matplotlib code that plots the C-alpha trace (Angstrom):
import matplotlib.pyplot as plt

x = [0.0, 1.4, 2.4, -0.1, -3.0, -1.8, -1.9, -5.5, -6.5, -4.9, -6.6, -10.0, -9.6, -8.7, -11.8, -14.0, -12.5, -13.7, -17.2, -17.0, -16.1, -18.9, -21.4, -20.0, -20.5, -24.1, -25.3, -24.4, -25.7, -29.0, -29.4, -29.1, -31.4, -34.1, -34.6, -36.2, -37.5, -39.5, -37.9, -39.8, -39.6, -35.9, -35.6, -37.9, -35.9, -32.6, -33.1, -35.3, -32.6, -29.9, -31.9, -32.5, -28.8, -27.6, -30.2, -29.0, -25.3, -26.0, -28.8, -27.8, -27.7, -31.0, -32.6, -31.6, -33.0, -34.7, -37.8, -35.7, -33.5, -36.6, -38.0, -34.7, -34.2, -37.6, -37.1, -33.7, -34.9, -37.7, -35.0, -33.1, -36.2, -37.0, -33.4, -33.3, -36.8, -36.1, -32.7, -33.9, -36.9, -34.6, -32.1, -34.8, -34.7, -31.0, -27.6, -25.4, -22.7, -25.0, -26.8, -23.5, -22.3, -25.8, -26.2, -22.8, -24.2, -25.7, -22.4, -22.5, -26.1, -25.3, -23.9, -26.9, -29.4, -27.4, -27.5, -31.3, -31.9, -28.9, -28.6, -24.9, -23.2, -22.2, -18.6, -17.1, -15.7, -19.2, -20.5, -17.5, -18.1, -21.8, -21.0, -18.5, -20.9, -23.7, -21.4, -20.5, -24.2, -24.9, -22.3, -23.7, -27.3, -26.9, -26.3, -25.7, -27.3, -30.5, -31.4, -30.8, -32.0, -34.5, -37.0, -34.4, -31.9, -34.6, -35.5, -31.8, -31.5, -34.3, -32.5, -29.4, -31.6, -33.0, -29.6, -28.3, -31.2, -30.4, -26.8, -28.0, -30.6, -27.9, -25.7, -28.5, -30.2, -27.4, -26.4, -27.1, -28.1, -26.4, -25.4, -25.9, -29.5, -30.2, -28.8, -31.0, -34.1, -33.3, -32.8, -35.9, -38.1, -36.8, -37.4, -40.9, -42.2, -40.8, -42.5, -45.8, -45.6, -44.5, -47.4, -50.0, -48.6, -46.2, -46.6, -45.0, -41.6, -40.6, -36.9, -33.9, -32.9, -29.1, -28.5, -31.0, -29.4, -25.9, -27.0, -29.0, -26.2, -23.9, -26.1, -27.3, -23.9, -21.4, -23.4, -25.7, -24.5, -20.7, -20.8, -22.8, -20.7, -17.4, -18.7, -19.8, -16.5, -14.1, -15.5, -14.7, -11.0, -10.7, -11.8, -15.2, -13.6, -11.6, -14.8, -16.8, -14.1, -13.4, -17.1, -17.6, -15.5, -18.6, -19.6, -16.1, -16.3, -19.9, -18.9, -15.9, -17.9, -20.7, -18.1, -16.5, -19.6, -22.6, -21.0, -21.8, -20.1, -18.3, -17.8, -15.2, -18.0, -19.3, -15.9, -15.3, -18.7, -18.1, -14.7, -16.3, -18.9, -16.2, -14.1, -17.1, -17.7, -14.1, -13.9, -17.2, -15.9, -12.3, -12.9, -10.0, -8.7, -6.5, -8.9, -12.1, -14.1, -17.9, -20.1]
y = [0.0, 3.4, 5.8, 8.5, 6.0, 4.5, 7.9, 8.5, 5.1, 5.9, 9.3, 7.7, 5.0, 7.6, 9.6, 6.4, 5.9, 9.3, 8.3, 5.2, 7.5, 9.9, 7.0, 5.3, 8.6, 8.9, 5.9, 7.7, 11.1, 9.6, 7.7, 10.9, 12.8, 10.2, 11.1, 14.4, 13.6, 10.7, 8.4, 9.6, 13.3, 12.8, 11.0, 13.4, 16.5, 14.9, 13.6, 16.4, 18.9, 16.8, 16.5, 20.2, 21.0, 18.5, 19.7, 23.3, 22.3, 20.4, 22.5, 22.2, 18.4, 18.2, 20.4, 17.9, 14.9, 12.4, 10.4, 7.2, 8.6, 9.5, 5.9, 4.3, 6.7, 6.0, 2.2, 2.5, 5.1, 2.8, 0.4, 3.3, 4.5, 1.0, 0.6, 3.8, 3.5, 0.1, 1.2, 4.4, 2.8, -0.1, 2.3, 3.3, -0.3, -1.3, 0.2, 2.0, -0.6, -3.6, -1.8, -0.9, -4.5, -5.9, -3.3, -4.3, -7.7, -6.1, -6.5, -10.3, -10.4, -8.6, -11.6, -13.8, -11.1, -10.5, -14.2, -14.2, -11.1, -11.1, -15.0, -14.9, -17.7, -17.2, -18.0, -20.0, -16.9, -15.3, -18.5, -18.6, -14.9, -15.5, -18.4, -16.3, -13.3, -15.6, -17.0, -13.5, -12.4, -15.5, -14.4, -10.9, -12.2, -14.7, -13.7, -16.5, -19.1, -16.9, -15.3, -11.5, -10.5, -7.7, -5.8, -3.2, -5.9, -7.6, -4.3, -3.7, -7.1, -6.1, -2.9, -4.8, -6.8, -3.5, -1.9, -5.0, -4.7, -1.0, -1.9, -4.6, -2.3, 0.4, -2.2, -3.3, 0.1, 2.6, 2.1, 5.1, 7.3, 10.2, 9.1, 12.6, 12.7, 9.2, 10.3, 13.4, 11.4, 8.7, 11.3, 13.2, 10.1, 9.0, 12.5, 12.9, 9.4, 9.9, 13.3, 11.9, 9.0, 11.4, 13.8, 11.0, 8.8, 10.8, 13.7, 17.1, 17.0, 19.4, 20.1, 21.6, 24.0, 24.0, 20.3, 19.5, 21.9, 20.5, 16.9, 17.5, 19.5, 16.6, 13.9, 16.2, 17.7, 15.0, 11.8, 12.6, 15.3, 15.0, 11.2, 10.5, 13.0, 11.5, 8.0, 8.7, 10.4, 8.2, 4.9, 6.1, 6.1, 2.9, -0.7, -1.9, -4.4, -1.5, 0.5, -2.4, -3.3, 0.2, 1.1, -2.0, -0.3, 1.8, -0.8, -0.6, 3.2, 3.0, 0.7, 2.9, 6.0, 4.2, 3.2, 6.7, 9.0, 6.8, 4.7, 1.4, -1.6, -3.7, -7.2, -9.7, -11.8, -8.8, -7.9, -11.5, -11.6, -8.2, -9.3, -12.4, -10.3, -7.9, -10.9, -12.3, -9.0, -8.7, -12.3, -12.0, -8.9, -9.8, -12.1, -10.9, -7.5, -7.4, -8.8, -7.4, -10.5, -10.4, -12.1]
z = [0.0, -1.0, 1.8, 0.7, 0.7, 4.0, 5.6, 4.4, 5.9, 9.2, 9.4, 8.4, 11.0, 13.7, 12.7, 13.0, 16.5, 17.4, 16.2, 18.5, 21.4, 20.7, 20.5, 23.6, 25.5, 24.2, 26.4, 29.6, 28.3, 27.1, 30.4, 32.3, 29.9, 30.2, 33.9, 32.7, 29.2, 27.8, 25.2, 22.1, 22.9, 23.3, 19.9, 18.2, 19.2, 18.6, 15.1, 13.9, 14.9, 13.3, 10.1, 9.9, 10.5, 7.9, 5.4, 5.9, 5.5, 2.3, 1.0, -2.7, -2.5, -0.7, -3.4, -6.0, -4.1, -6.4, -5.8, -5.9, -3.0, -1.0, -1.4, -0.4, 2.4, 3.9, 3.7, 5.4, 7.8, 9.1, 10.4, 11.9, 13.7, 15.0, 16.2, 18.1, 19.5, 21.0, 22.2, 23.9, 25.6, 26.6, 28.2, 30.7, 32.1, 31.7, 32.3, 29.7, 29.8, 29.3, 26.5, 24.8, 24.4, 23.6, 20.8, 19.5, 18.6, 15.5, 13.8, 14.3, 13.0, 9.8, 7.8, 8.7, 7.6, 4.5, 3.8, 4.0, 1.8, -0.6, -0.7, 0.2, 2.1, 5.7, 6.4, 9.2, 10.9, 11.1, 12.7, 15.2, 16.0, 16.6, 19.0, 21.0, 21.2, 22.4, 25.1, 26.1, 26.2, 28.4, 30.9, 31.1, 31.3, 34.2, 37.8, 40.3, 38.0, 37.5, 34.2, 34.7, 31.3, 31.9, 29.7, 28.8, 27.7, 25.6, 23.9, 23.3, 21.6, 19.3, 18.7, 17.6, 15.1, 13.7, 13.4, 11.6, 9.2, 8.8, 7.7, 5.3, 3.8, 3.2, 1.6, -0.8, -1.5, -1.4, -5.0, -7.3, -4.4, -2.7, 0.9, 2.3, 1.0, 2.3, 5.7, 5.9, 5.0, 7.6, 10.4, 9.4, 9.3, 12.8, 14.2, 12.7, 13.7, 17.2, 17.7, 16.5, 19.0, 21.8, 21.1, 21.2, 24.1, 26.2, 28.6, 27.8, 29.5, 32.3, 31.6, 33.4, 30.6, 31.1, 31.6, 28.8, 26.3, 27.1, 26.8, 23.6, 22.0, 22.6, 21.0, 18.2, 17.2, 18.1, 18.0, 15.0, 12.7, 13.1, 13.6, 10.4, 8.4, 9.6, 9.0, 5.4, 4.5, 6.5, 5.1, 1.5, 2.5, 4.6, 4.4, 5.6, 8.0, 9.6, 10.0, 11.5, 14.0, 15.1, 15.5, 17.5, 20.2, 20.9, 23.6, 25.2, 25.5, 26.7, 29.5, 30.4, 30.5, 32.5, 35.1, 35.2, 35.2, 36.0, 38.8, 37.2, 38.9, 36.3, 37.7, 36.5, 35.0, 33.1, 31.8, 30.6, 28.9, 27.3, 26.0, 24.4, 22.7, 21.4, 20.3, 18.5, 16.7, 15.6, 14.4, 12.5, 10.7, 10.3, 7.3, 5.2, 5.9, 2.8, 0.2, 1.8, 1.0, 0.9, 3.5]

ax = plt.figure().add_subplot(projection="3d")
ax.plot(x, y, z, "-o")
ax.set_aspect("equal")
plt.show()
């Protein structure tokens, strides 16, 4: 690999690492925000604001949006909405660290969903990764021989399925479509659907202005606008396996921030289980870093 290209790959990989850090921090920030705002009002405000900011930045692109892009964006956006809806409601009932690692299972699920919809064969490494991740989830879910898999964990597991479907939908539908326009549509759909549900089923939140603005600014600017922009640009300069492995560190940073700022107790059993999940994710994605083989 030429030095110039290698430098671009390194910069892109470092940028994706920053995205993983942003998303890892979002678990703790969201957990704190959900003490003063209901889940769908939180999602509605977050993603509507992010969509408006992105649409303003890329105004010329958005003006040239095609009907085909709108259709594809809505289909992909539905999975994004379902993923964040189950994740955010689930976070009310579970801890940031547990949710971070369970969410990470979506990377292991991707090859199997891709096999179903694109009729591609699942490799041995994907199967081995799924086995390790399942072992890790079992360690996290059992406490003193009793199943400790609560409602929040179950919703987060559904969230992982929807995020995996989101990744597969992008892989299948992204051809001949502008990624920025697709991103704007996805964020807008998630924001609008969330606000509609909030207005019908949730009470108007009573907010603490300063803490709310600080928290919402973080998840909108760093975890939504910047994260999606960085991901779209960085992934054009690095390998898909690099991106998947680096972004899987989201769960690690989520656990670290949960321990540092939320006071979550990370037991040895939890750490071993989390390590197995992370190992499964890496093995499932590390099919061939040089040749970048398909699923």
